[in-house]
N, C-alpha and C positions, 0 to 999 in steps of 0.2 A: 504494500500500500504506500501511497505518497509518491514523491519524486525521487528518483535515484540520484545519489551524489557520487560523482566519479572522481572529483579532485577538489582541492581547496586552494583558492587564489586570494591573496591579500594584497593590499597596496600600502606598504610601509616605506616612508621616505626618511632621509636623514634630517631634514629640517622642514617643518610644515608651516613656516612663517610666510605669509602671503603678501607682506608689505613690499614697498618699492625698493629700488636699488640702494637706498640709503641705509637699509638695515645692516647690522653688523653680524647677524647670525649666519654662520657658514656651515657646510656639511659636517655631520657627525655620524660616522659609520657605526659607532657603538650604539647609537640610538636605534638604528634600524634593527640591529641584532637583538637588543634588549626588548623592544616592543614585540618583535616577532616571537621571541621565546615566551613572553608573557601570554601571547595569544595561543601558542601551542600548549602551554600549561593549562590554559582554560579549556581547550579542546580535550585534553587528556582527563581533566577532572570532571567536566560537565557532559562531554559527549565522547566517551571512550571508544565507541564503535567506529568513530571517524579518525582516530589517531594514526592509523596506518595508511590512510589515503595519500595518493601523490600530492605533494605540496609545492607551491610556487609563490614567489612574490612578483606579481605582474607589473609593479611599478616601483622597483627598488632604486629610486633616483636619489642622488645626493642632496637634492633640494627641490621643494615643491615650486610649481609655477614656471612652466617652460618659457613663458614670455618675459620673466624677470631677467633683466640683463645682468650677465656676469661675464667678465672678460676671460675667465678660465675655460669657458665652454669651447673656445677656439684653440686651446692649447693641449699639450699632452697630459695635463692634470686630469682632465675629464675622463679619458679612457683608462688612465691608471687607477682612479678611484672606483670605476666600474669593475675593473679586474679585482680590486680588493674586496668590494661588496660581494661579488659573485663567489669568490673563494671562501669568504667568511661563511656564507650560507652553506656551501658544500662541506666545509671542514667542521665548523662548529655544530651546525644543525644536522647535517647528513652523517658525518663520521662520528661526531661526539655524542649525539642524542638519538641517532638511528631514525631520523626523519627521512621520509622518502622524497628528498628534494629533487625536483626535476629541472627547474630552471629559475634563474633570477633575471627578470627582464627590466628594461628601462623604457619609460614613456618619452620617446624623442622623435616620433614620426611626424614632425611638423615642418613647415616651411618658415624660415626666418633668417635673421642676420647672423653675423659672426658671434654675437654675445648671447644668442638664445640657445636653449637646450634642444639642438637639432643635430642631425647627421650631416646635413649639407647647409651651406650658406647661400643665400640668394645674392647674386652680383648684378649691379646696375638695375635693381628692382625699384619700383615706385613705392615710396614710403609715405605714410601719413601718421597722424597721432595715435591711431589705434592699431597700427601694424603695417601690413603690405597691401597695396591696392593693385589687384590684377585687372581691374576693369578700365583703367585709364592709361593706355600705353603712350609713353612720350616718344616713341620711335626707337628707343634704345633696346627695348625688350629686357630680358633677364637671362642669366645663366646660373647654373648651380655648381658650386665648388665643394669638393670633398673636404671634410674636417678630419683631424686626427682620429676622432672616435670611430669614424667609418672604417678606417684602416684597422682599428682594433677588432671590430667585428669580423673583418676578413681574416685576421690572425686567429680568432676563435674557431673559424670554420676549418682551419688547418690542423686543429688539435685532433687527437684520436678519440675513439668512442669509449675508451675505458681509462678511468683515472687510476693512477698507481700511487703507492705510499711515498711520502717525502719525509725525510728526517732533517732536523736542524733546530731552529728556534721553536721552542714548545709553545710560544704565544701565537695562537692561531689568528689573533687580531692585530698582529704587528704590521708596521708599514711595509716591511719587506716580505714578500710572499712568493710562492711558486705553485704552479698548476702543471703537474706532469701527467702525461697520457701515453698510451700505446694504441696502435691501430694494427689489427691482424697480428702477425708474428714477425714483422720485419720493419716496423716504423715506430719511432719514438718522437714525440713533440713535447717540448717543455716551454712554458710561458713564465717569465719572471717579471715582477713589478715592484716598484718602490713608490709607495703612495702615502703621503701625509694628508690628513684631513684639512689642515690649515693651508689654504692656497698660497699664503705668503712664505711658507717654509721652503728652504732650499738646502742643498747639500749633496754629498755623494756617499755611497756605501760600497765598500769592497765586497765582492761576492766570490766564493769558491764553490763551483758547481761540480759535483762528482756523480757520475752515472754508474750504477752497479747492476749486475744481473740483467744485462740487456738481452732481449729475445733473439739476438743474432750474434754471430762471432766476429764480424767485421763490418765497418761502414762502407758505403759505396763511394 
């Protein structure tokens, strides 16, 4: 009886502040993780029959409001923090709490400028106070330019279909992280990221990457 429930999809973002660009609130990946764990605890406690369903965060964005201008959306900061959020969900919730995490998505399928939460930026578009006007062409038209975040999704598509264990820093929420995968018996793909929540933070980190027990005897 009733409606079948096949999966659970939530929308948990890093900052839900919807004010304009003057706000000082910036992304906080720990907030996404904390609120998601609270929700999962509620499901286990109040609806235990649903606790093993496939789970996903359909809008795991670092900040709410795609139209709120932020200069880091056009830089490598944005794809790096997406990698961090995704890996946190897989490692902390999937590996650590045995949640059937399927995917962590971001809500960025919009058309906008460099500073909007989009995959592409519109170049030579007509702008007005409420966004972009496609109805009044000034003869220049517009073009779309790829942002670094789109390249990140291309990198994700090159990862394998099976995650493998990684050893190193025991803090699964650390800024430096790794997502290691295999595909079939002859391919290994590893993604490294270094992502601080604070967009103003800079620096470099030395990394020693060692691959062991590879599924093949030699590289091509």
